[in-house]
Gaussian input, Z-matrix of N, CA and C with variables (Angstrom, degrees):
# hf/3-21g

backbone

0 1
 N
 C     1     B1
 C     2     B2     1     A1
 N     3     B3     2     A2     1     D1
 C     4     B4     3     A3     2     D2
 C     5     B5     4     A4     3     D3
 N     6     B6     5     A5     4     D4
 C     7     B7     6     A6     5     D5
 C     8     B8     7     A7     6     D6
 N     9     B9     8     A8     7     D7
 C    10    B10     9     A9     8     D8
 C    11    B11    10    A10     9     D9
 N    12    B12    11    A11    10    D10
 C    13    B13    12    A12    11    D11
 C    14    B14    13    A13    12    D12
 N    15    B15    14    A14    13    D13
 C    16    B16    15    A15    14    D14
 C    17    B17    16    A16    15    D15
 N    18    B18    17    A17    16    D16
 C    19    B19    18    A18    17    D17
 C    20    B20    19    A19    18    D18
 N    21    B21    20    A20    19    D19
 C    22    B22    21    A21    20    D20
 C    23    B23    22    A22    21    D21
 N    24    B24    23    A23    22    D22
 C    25    B25    24    A24    23    D23
 C    26    B26    25    A25    24    D24
 N    27    B27    26    A26    25    D25
 C    28    B28    27    A27    26    D26
 C    29    B29    28    A28    27    D27
 N    30    B30    29    A29    28    D28
 C    31    B31    30    A30    29    D29
 C    32    B32    31    A31    30    D30
 N    33    B33    32    A32    31    D31
 C    34    B34    33    A33    32    D32
 C    35    B35    34    A34    33    D33
 N    36    B36    35    A35    34    D34
 C    37    B37    36    A36    35    D35
 C    38    B38    37    A37    36    D36
 N    39    B39    38    A38    37    D37
 C    40    B40    39    A39    38    D38
 C    41    B41    40    A40    39    D39
 N    42    B42    41    A41    40    D40
 C    43    B43    42    A42    41    D41
 C    44    B44    43    A43    42    D42
 N    45    B45    44    A44    43    D43
 C    46    B46    45    A45    44    D44
 C    47    B47    46    A46    45    D45
 N    48    B48    47    A47    46    D46
 C    49    B49    48    A48    47    D47
 C    50    B50    49    A49    48    D48
 N    51    B51    50    A50    49    D49
 C    52    B52    51    A51    50    D50
 C    53    B53    52    A52    51    D51
 N    54    B54    53    A53    52    D52
 C    55    B55    54    A54    53    D53
 C    56    B56    55    A55    54    D54
 N    57    B57    56    A56    55    D55
 C    58    B58    57    A57    56    D56
 C    59    B59    58    A58    57    D57
 N    60    B60    59    A59    58    D58
 C    61    B61    60    A60    59    D59
 C    62    B62    61    A61    60    D60
 N    63    B63    62    A62    61    D61
 C    64    B64    63    A63    62    D62
 C    65    B65    64    A64    63    D63
 N    66    B66    65    A65    64    D64
 C    67    B67    66    A66    65    D65
 C    68    B68    67    A67    66    D66
 N    69    B69    68    A68    67    D67
 C    70    B70    69    A69    68    D68
 C    71    B71    70    A70    69    D69
 N    72    B72    71    A71    70    D70
 C    73    B73    72    A72    71    D71
 C    74    B74    73    A73    72    D72
 N    75    B75    74    A74    73    D73
 C    76    B76    75    A75    74    D74
 C    77    B77    76    A76    75    D75
 N    78    B78    77    A77    76    D76
 C    79    B79    78    A78    77    D77
 C    80    B80    79    A79    78    D78
 N    81    B81    80    A80    79    D79
 C    82    B82    81    A81    80    D80
 C    83    B83    82    A82    81    D81
 N    84    B84    83    A83    82    D82
 C    85    B85    84    A84    83    D83
 C    86    B86    85    A85    84    D84
 N    87    B87    86    A86    85    D85
 C    88    B88    87    A87    86    D86
 C    89    B89    88    A88    87    D87
 N    90    B90    89    A89    88    D88
 C    91    B91    90    A90    89    D89
 C    92    B92    91    A91    90    D90
 N    93    B93    92    A92    91    D91
 C    94    B94    93    A93    92    D92
 C    95    B95    94    A94    93    D93
 N    96    B96    95    A95    94    D94
 C    97    B97    96    A96    95    D95
 C    98    B98    97    A97    96    D96
 N    99    B99    98    A98    97    D97
 C   100   B100    99    A99    98    D98
 C   101   B101   100   A100    99    D99
 N   102   B102   101   A101   100   D100
 C   103   B103   102   A102   101   D101
 C   104   B104   103   A103   102   D102
 N   105   B105   104   A104   103   D103
 C   106   B106   105   A105   104   D104
 C   107   B107   106   A106   105   D105
 N   108   B108   107   A107   106   D106
 C   109   B109   108   A108   107   D107
 C   110   B110   109   A109   108   D108
 N   111   B111   110   A110   109   D109
 C   112   B112   111   A111   110   D110
 C   113   B113   112   A112   111   D111
 N   114   B114   113   A113   112   D112
 C   115   B115   114   A114   113   D113
 C   116   B116   115   A115   114   D114
 N   117   B117   116   A116   115   D115
 C   118   B118   117   A117   116   D116
 C   119   B119   118   A118   117   D117
 N   120   B120   119   A119   118   D118
 C   121   B121   120   A120   119   D119
 C   122   B122   121   A121   120   D120
 N   123   B123   122   A122   121   D121
 C   124   B124   123   A123   122   D122
 C   125   B125   124   A124   123   D123
 N   126   B126   125   A125   124   D124
 C   127   B127   126   A126   125   D125
 C   128   B128   127   A127   126   D126
 N   129   B129   128   A128   127   D127
 C   130   B130   129   A129   128   D128
 C   131   B131   130   A130   129   D129
 N   132   B132   131   A131   130   D130
 C   133   B133   132   A132   131   D131
 C   134   B134   133   A133   132   D132
 N   135   B135   134   A134   133   D133
 C   136   B136   135   A135   134   D134
 C   137   B137   136   A136   135   D135
 N   138   B138   137   A137   136   D136
 C   139   B139   138   A138   137   D137
 C   140   B140   139   A139   138   D138
 N   141   B141   140   A140   139   D139
 C   142   B142   141   A141   140   D140
 C   143   B143   142   A142   141   D141
 N   144   B144   143   A143   142   D142
 C   145   B145   144   A144   143   D143
 C   146   B146   145   A145   144   D144
 N   147   B147   146   A146   145   D145
 C   148   B148   147   A147   146   D146
 C   149   B149   148   A148   147   D147
 N   150   B150   149   A149   148   D148
 C   151   B151   150   A150   149   D149
 C   152   B152   151   A151   150   D150
 N   153   B153   152   A152   151   D151
 C   154   B154   153   A153   152   D152
 C   155   B155   154   A154   153   D153
 N   156   B156   155   A155   154   D154
 C   157   B157   156   A156   155   D155
 C   158   B158   157   A157   156   D156
 N   159   B159   158   A158   157   D157
 C   160   B160   159   A159   158   D158
 C   161   B161   160   A160   159   D159
 N   162   B162   161   A161   160   D160
 C   163   B163   162   A162   161   D161
 C   164   B164   163   A163   162   D162
 N   165   B165   164   A164   163   D163
 C   166   B166   165   A165   164   D164
 C   167   B167   166   A166   165   D165
 N   168   B168   167   A167   166   D166
 C   169   B169   168   A168   167   D167
 C   170   B170   169   A169   168   D168
 N   171   B171   170   A170   169   D169
 C   172   B172   171   A171   170   D170
 C   173   B173   172   A172   171   D171
 N   174   B174   173   A173   172   D172
 C   175   B175   174   A174   173   D173
 C   176   B176   175   A175   174   D174
 N   177   B177   176   A176   175   D175
 C   178   B178   177   A177   176   D176
 C   179   B179   178   A178   177   D177
 N   180   B180   179   A179   178   D178
 C   181   B181   180   A180   179   D179
 C   182   B182   181   A181   180   D180
 N   183   B183   182   A182   181   D181
 C   184   B184   183   A183   182   D182
 C   185   B185   184   A184   183   D183
 N   186   B186   185   A185   184   D184
 C   187   B187   186   A186   185   D185
 C   188   B188   187   A187   186   D186
 N   189   B189   188   A188   187   D187
 C   190   B190   189   A189   188   D188
 C   191   B191   190   A190   189   D189
 N   192   B192   191   A191   190   D190
 C   193   B193   192   A192   191   D191
 C   194   B194   193   A193   192   D192
 N   195   B195   194   A194   193   D193
 C   196   B196   195   A195   194   D194
 C   197   B197   196   A196   195   D195
 N   198   B198   197   A197   196   D196
 C   199   B199   198   A198   197   D197
 C   200   B200   199   A199   198   D198
 N   201   B201   200   A200   199   D199
 C   202   B202   201   A201   200   D200
 C   203   B203   202   A202   201   D201
 N   204   B204   203   A203   202   D202
 C   205   B205   204   A204   203   D203
 C   206   B206   205   A205   204   D204
 N   207   B207   206   A206   205   D205
 C   208   B208   207   A207   206   D206
 C   209   B209   208   A208   207   D207
 N   210   B210   209   A209   208   D208
 C   211   B211   210   A210   209   D209
 C   212   B212   211   A211   210   D210
 N   213   B213   212   A212   211   D211
 C   214   B214   213   A213   212   D212
 C   215   B215   214   A214   213   D213
 N   216   B216   215   A215   214   D214
 C   217   B217   216   A216   215   D215
 C   218   B218   217   A217   216   D216
 N   219   B219   218   A218   217   D217
 C   220   B220   219   A219   218   D218
 C   221   B221   220   A220   219   D219
 N   222   B222   221   A221   220   D220
 C   223   B223   222   A222   221   D221
 C   224   B224   223   A223   222   D222
 N   225   B225   224   A224   223   D223
 C   226   B226   225   A225   224   D224
 C   227   B227   226   A226   225   D225
 N   228   B228   227   A227   226   D226
 C   229   B229   228   A228   227   D227
 C   230   B230   229   A229   228   D228
 N   231   B231   230   A230   229   D229
 C   232   B232   231   A231   230   D230
 C   233   B233   232   A232   231   D231
 N   234   B234   233   A233   232   D232
 C   235   B235   234   A234   233   D233
 C   236   B236   235   A235   234   D234
 N   237   B237   236   A236   235   D235
 C   238   B238   237   A237   236   D236
 C   239   B239   238   A238   237   D237
 N   240   B240   239   A239   238   D238
 C   241   B241   240   A240   239   D239
 C   242   B242   241   A241   240   D240
 N   243   B243   242   A242   241   D241
 C   244   B244   243   A243   242   D242
 C   245   B245   244   A244   243   D243

   B1=1.4387
   B2=1.5262
   B3=1.3170
   B4=1.4519
   B5=1.5286
   B6=1.3239
   B7=1.4584
   B8=1.5196
   B9=1.2917
   B10=1.4568
   B11=1.5149
   B12=1.3433
   B13=1.4488
   B14=1.5111
   B15=1.2627
   B16=1.4569
   B17=1.5210
   B18=1.3332
   B19=1.4508
   B20=1.5233
   B21=1.3240
   B22=1.4572
   B23=1.5235
   B24=1.3358
   B25=1.4632
   B26=1.5194
   B27=1.3117
   B28=1.4556
   B29=1.5226
   B30=1.3181
   B31=1.4550
   B32=1.5192
   B33=1.3301
   B34=1.4604
   B35=1.5153
   B36=1.3328
   B37=1.4588
   B38=1.5303
   B39=1.3266
   B40=1.4597
   B41=1.5205
   B42=1.3294
   B43=1.4595
   B44=1.5241
   B45=1.3221
   B46=1.4594
   B47=1.5239
   B48=1.3335
   B49=1.4553
   B50=1.5193
   B51=1.3335
   B52=1.4612
   B53=1.5232
   B54=1.3382
   B55=1.4600
   B56=1.5207
   B57=1.3207
   B58=1.4644
   B59=1.5299
   B60=1.3261
   B61=1.4690
   B62=1.5236
   B63=1.3181
   B64=1.4648
   B65=1.5264
   B66=1.3339
   B67=1.4645
   B68=1.5361
   B69=1.3049
   B70=1.4653
   B71=1.5188
   B72=1.3214
   B73=1.4536
   B74=1.5309
   B75=1.3187
   B76=1.4652
   B77=1.5245
   B78=1.3230
   B79=1.4600
   B80=1.5153
   B81=1.3148
   B82=1.4605
   B83=1.5274
   B84=1.3221
   B85=1.4693
   B86=1.5226
   B87=1.3094
   B88=1.4624
   B89=1.5252
   B90=1.3186
   B91=1.4591
   B92=1.5121
   B93=1.3314
   B94=1.4660
   B95=1.5305
   B96=1.3136
   B97=1.4666
   B98=1.5265
   B99=1.3194
   B100=1.4645
   B101=1.5262
   B102=1.3185
   B103=1.4644
   B104=1.5295
   B105=1.3129
   B106=1.4583
   B107=1.5304
   B108=1.3211
   B109=1.4656
   B110=1.5255
   B111=1.3030
   B112=1.4603
   B113=1.5208
   B114=1.3107
   B115=1.4680
   B116=1.5217
   B117=1.3315
   B118=1.4638
   B119=1.5228
   B120=1.3150
   B121=1.4730
   B122=1.5159
   B123=1.3051
   B124=1.4660
   B125=1.5224
   B126=1.3098
   B127=1.4581
   B128=1.5238
   B129=1.3157
   B130=1.4624
   B131=1.5160
   B132=1.3341
   B133=1.4687
   B134=1.5222
   B135=1.3177
   B136=1.4580
   B137=1.5138
   B138=1.3170
   B139=1.4600
   B140=1.5293
   B141=1.3210
   B142=1.4562
   B143=1.5167
   B144=1.3231
   B145=1.4714
   B146=1.5259
   B147=1.3133
   B148=1.4582
   B149=1.5324
   B150=1.3057
   B151=1.4711
   B152=1.5241
   B153=1.3051
   B154=1.4643
   B155=1.5331
   B156=1.3334
   B157=1.4617
   B158=1.5296
   B159=1.3350
   B160=1.4642
   B161=1.5280
   B162=1.3127
   B163=1.4624
   B164=1.5281
   B165=1.3156
   B166=1.4626
   B167=1.5295
   B168=1.3318
   B169=1.4619
   B170=1.5281
   B171=1.3180
   B172=1.4634
   B173=1.5267
   B174=1.3047
   B175=1.4695
   B176=1.5303
   B177=1.3288
   B178=1.4657
   B179=1.5258
   B180=1.3101
   B181=1.4696
   B182=1.5310
   B183=1.3382
   B184=1.4630
   B185=1.5251
   B186=1.3201
   B187=1.4651
   B188=1.5213
   B189=1.3198
   B190=1.4628
   B191=1.5133
   B192=1.3338
   B193=1.4580
   B194=1.5249
   B195=1.3252
   B196=1.4616
   B197=1.5180
   B198=1.3101
   B199=1.4618
   B200=1.5139
   B201=1.3206
   B202=1.4558
   B203=1.5186
   B204=1.3061
   B205=1.4591
   B206=1.5133
   B207=1.3113
   B208=1.4530
   B209=1.5257
   B210=1.3065
   B211=1.4625
   B212=1.5160
   B213=1.3039
   B214=1.4648
   B215=1.5154
   B216=1.3259
   B217=1.4627
   B218=1.5109
   B219=1.3105
   B220=1.4633
   B221=1.5295
   B222=1.2992
   B223=1.4670
   B224=1.5304
   B225=1.3201
   B226=1.4621
   B227=1.5231
   B228=1.3094
   B229=1.4626
   B230=1.5300
   B231=1.3086
   B232=1.4663
   B233=1.5268
   B234=1.3183
   B235=1.4621
   B236=1.5223
   B237=1.3176
   B238=1.4566
   B239=1.5230
   B240=1.3236
   B241=1.4535
   B242=1.5290
   B243=1.3032
   B244=1.4708
   B245=1.5089
   A1=109.32
   A2=115.97
   A3=121.05
   A4=109.38
   A5=116.24
   A6=120.28
   A7=108.65
   A8=115.64
   A9=121.51
   A10=108.97
   A11=115.27
   A12=119.60
   A13=107.91
   A14=116.10
   A15=121.46
   A16=110.86
   A17=114.85
   A18=122.46
   A19=107.75
   A20=115.82
   A21=121.04
   A22=109.50
   A23=116.86
   A24=120.21
   A25=110.49
   A26=115.13
   A27=121.42
   A28=111.10
   A29=117.14
   A30=122.39
   A31=113.23
   A32=116.63
   A33=121.53
   A34=113.02
   A35=115.95
   A36=121.46
   A37=108.41
   A38=115.40
   A39=121.49
   A40=107.41
   A41=116.27
   A42=122.10
   A43=107.83
   A44=116.02
   A45=120.93
   A46=108.44
   A47=114.13
   A48=120.62
   A49=108.90
   A50=116.47
   A51=122.75
   A52=108.47
   A53=117.87
   A54=120.63
   A55=114.43
   A56=117.69
   A57=120.02
   A58=112.54
   A59=117.78
   A60=121.51
   A61=112.56
   A62=116.87
   A63=121.74
   A64=111.38
   A65=116.14
   A66=121.07
   A67=111.07
   A68=116.71
   A69=123.85
   A70=113.05
   A71=116.06
   A72=121.21
   A73=110.68
   A74=116.33
   A75=124.65
   A76=112.89
   A77=116.71
   A78=120.35
   A79=110.80
   A80=116.70
   A81=120.51
   A82=110.90
   A83=116.61
   A84=120.94
   A85=111.96
   A86=116.84
   A87=120.03
   A88=111.13
   A89=116.52
   A90=120.66
   A91=114.68
   A92=117.36
   A93=120.43
   A94=108.88
   A95=115.44
   A96=121.25
   A97=113.79
   A98=118.04
   A99=120.19
   A100=111.68
   A101=117.35
   A102=122.96
   A103=111.34
   A104=116.84
   A105=122.37
   A106=109.06
   A107=116.05
   A108=122.73
   A109=109.46
   A110=116.48
   A111=120.47
   A112=113.81
   A113=118.66
   A114=120.56
   A115=114.44
   A116=118.72
   A117=121.67
   A118=110.29
   A119=116.02
   A120=122.38
   A121=107.30
   A122=121.06
   A123=125.73
   A124=110.08
   A125=115.67
   A126=120.56
   A127=114.35
   A128=117.06
   A129=120.72
   A130=108.59
   A131=116.34
   A132=123.36
   A133=108.04
   A134=116.42
   A135=120.80
   A136=114.08
   A137=117.82
   A138=120.57
   A139=111.24
   A140=117.17
   A141=121.87
   A142=115.63
   A143=118.05
   A144=120.61
   A145=109.08
   A146=114.82
   A147=119.77
   A148=110.07
   A149=115.39
   A150=121.03
   A151=110.61
   A152=117.37
   A153=121.53
   A154=110.67
   A155=117.95
   A156=121.20
   A157=111.41
   A158=116.41
   A159=120.81
   A160=110.23
   A161=116.48
   A162=121.03
   A163=110.18
   A164=116.79
   A165=121.06
   A166=111.23
   A167=117.32
   A168=120.71
   A169=111.74
   A170=117.73
   A171=121.14
   A172=110.10
   A173=117.23
   A174=121.23
   A175=112.04
   A176=117.68
   A177=121.95
   A178=112.85
   A179=118.37
   A180=121.83
   A181=108.81
   A182=117.72
   A183=119.65
   A184=114.89
   A185=117.82
   A186=120.12
   A187=113.68
   A188=116.72
   A189=119.97
   A190=113.06
   A191=117.46
   A192=120.95
   A193=111.64
   A194=116.17
   A195=121.34
   A196=108.84
   A197=115.84
   A198=121.31
   A199=107.66
   A200=116.56
   A201=118.82
   A202=110.83
   A203=113.64
   A204=121.04
   A205=107.61
   A206=115.19
   A207=118.51
   A208=109.32
   A209=114.92
   A210=121.64
   A211=109.53
   A212=115.61
   A213=120.53
   A214=111.21
   A215=115.88
   A216=120.41
   A217=108.52
   A218=116.93
   A219=120.87
   A220=110.06
   A221=118.19
   A222=121.83
   A223=109.72
   A224=116.61
   A225=121.67
   A226=110.17
   A227=117.58
   A228=121.78
   A229=110.00
   A230=116.55
   A231=121.21
   A232=109.94
   A233=118.07
   A234=121.44
   A235=112.08
   A236=117.72
   A237=121.79
   A238=112.97
   A239=117.54
   A240=122.40
   A241=109.26
   A242=115.61
   A243=119.45
   A244=108.47
   D1=133.51
   D2=179.79
   D3=-81.95
   D4=136.57
   D5=176.28
   D6=-110.39
   D7=154.48
   D8=-178.73
   D9=-114.60
   D10=140.51
   D11=174.41
   D12=-71.29
   D13=147.49
   D14=-178.65
   D15=-100.91
   D16=42.68
   D17=178.43
   D18=-129.33
   D19=128.12
   D20=-175.58
   D21=-133.47
   D22=146.97
   D23=177.96
   D24=-146.16
   D25=146.93
   D26=171.53
   D27=-109.99
   D28=9.71
   D29=-178.55
   D30=96.63
   D31=-21.18
   D32=178.90
   D33=-110.29
   D34=-27.72
   D35=-178.44
   D36=-141.00
   D37=147.93
   D38=173.56
   D39=-114.36
   D40=125.67
   D41=179.05
   D42=-111.64
   D43=131.00
   D44=176.58
   D45=-115.55
   D46=150.77
   D47=-179.34
   D48=-131.77
   D49=126.08
   D50=177.13
   D51=-109.43
   D52=96.77
   D53=-176.50
   D54=-56.16
   D55=-32.49
   D56=-177.62
   D57=-68.38
   D58=-19.11
   D59=178.66
   D60=-93.20
   D61=-15.89
   D62=-173.40
   D63=-68.27
   D64=132.12
   D65=177.10
   D66=-101.68
   D67=6.63
   D68=176.32
   D69=55.63
   D70=42.57
   D71=175.30
   D72=-76.49
   D73=-14.91
   D74=-179.04
   D75=59.81
   D76=24.34
   D77=177.55
   D78=-61.37
   D79=-35.01
   D80=-179.34
   D81=-65.45
   D82=-49.87
   D83=-177.88
   D84=-68.21
   D85=-38.12
   D86=178.95
   D87=-68.94
   D88=-33.00
   D89=-177.42
   D90=-85.43
   D91=-28.16
   D92=-176.42
   D93=-152.70
   D94=69.94
   D95=-174.33
   D96=-67.60
   D97=-15.61
   D98=177.06
   D99=-75.12
   D100=-14.82
   D101=179.24
   D102=-110.48
   D103=-46.09
   D104=-175.81
   D105=-101.88
   D106=100.97
   D107=-173.59
   D108=-113.07
   D109=106.57
   D110=-173.47
   D111=-75.61
   D112=-8.10
   D113=-175.77
   D114=-102.94
   D115=2.24
   D116=-179.67
   D117=-133.94
   D118=160.96
   D119=175.16
   D120=-124.50
   D121=131.52
   D122=-5.53
   D123=-68.61
   D124=144.13
   D125=-172.51
   D126=-87.45
   D127=-7.82
   D128=176.60
   D129=-109.89
   D130=121.75
   D131=179.43
   D132=-124.36
   D133=97.29
   D134=-174.87
   D135=-72.60
   D136=-4.16
   D137=174.70
   D138=-83.72
   D139=-2.18
   D140=-175.79
   D141=-81.59
   D142=-9.40
   D143=-178.60
   D144=-160.69
   D145=170.92
   D146=178.62
   D147=-70.54
   D148=155.52
   D149=178.66
   D150=-57.60
   D151=-40.34
   D152=-179.66
   D153=-60.84
   D154=-44.00
   D155=179.37
   D156=-67.16
   D157=-37.69
   D158=179.29
   D159=-63.10
   D160=-48.88
   D161=-179.81
   D162=-60.24
   D163=-44.13
   D164=179.33
   D165=-59.35
   D166=-43.41
   D167=-178.69
   D168=-70.51
   D169=-41.36
   D170=179.50
   D171=-60.06
   D172=-38.13
   D173=179.27
   D174=-64.05
   D175=-19.01
   D176=-179.58
   D177=-88.76
   D178=-1.26
   D179=-179.20
   D180=-61.37
   D181=117.84
   D182=-174.50
   D183=-69.52
   D184=-23.57
   D185=-176.91
   D186=-99.67
   D187=-14.67
   D188=-174.52
   D189=81.94
   D190=10.74
   D191=178.94
   D192=-66.99
   D193=-29.59
   D194=175.43
   D195=-99.66
   D196=137.43
   D197=176.04
   D198=-143.08
   D199=159.34
   D200=178.68
   D201=-146.57
   D202=158.33
   D203=173.42
   D204=-145.87
   D205=148.63
   D206=179.17
   D207=-79.75
   D208=152.38
   D209=-177.75
   D210=-81.48
   D211=131.43
   D212=178.73
   D213=-85.33
   D214=-44.74
   D215=177.18
   D216=-143.64
   D217=157.11
   D218=179.09
   D219=-65.25
   D220=-29.94
   D221=178.61
   D222=-66.03
   D223=-34.12
   D224=176.81
   D225=-60.10
   D226=-43.43
   D227=179.31
   D228=-63.21
   D229=-44.14
   D230=-178.98
   D231=-58.97
   D232=-40.53
   D233=-178.64
   D234=-77.38
   D235=-30.16
   D236=-173.29
   D237=-88.97
   D238=-39.34
   D239=-175.45
   D240=-112.69
   D241=124.81
   D242=178.74
   D243=-108.62

């Protein structure tokens, strides 16, 4: 079975997801369904909204399962996200 890393980037922001912390409130999908798609894998598509909207929605995660950080350099993304 293939596993997916729970790290996503659009070049401006890196979003991480910790499934073990998720309480499945679906706040992410309800708030920004163009990015957080519960019916497909990978379920996070950072091309679906602006970086500002993504960061705002991630901050609303009630369990802390989603987190984000801004990208310092493009080389950082290359090393962090495969």
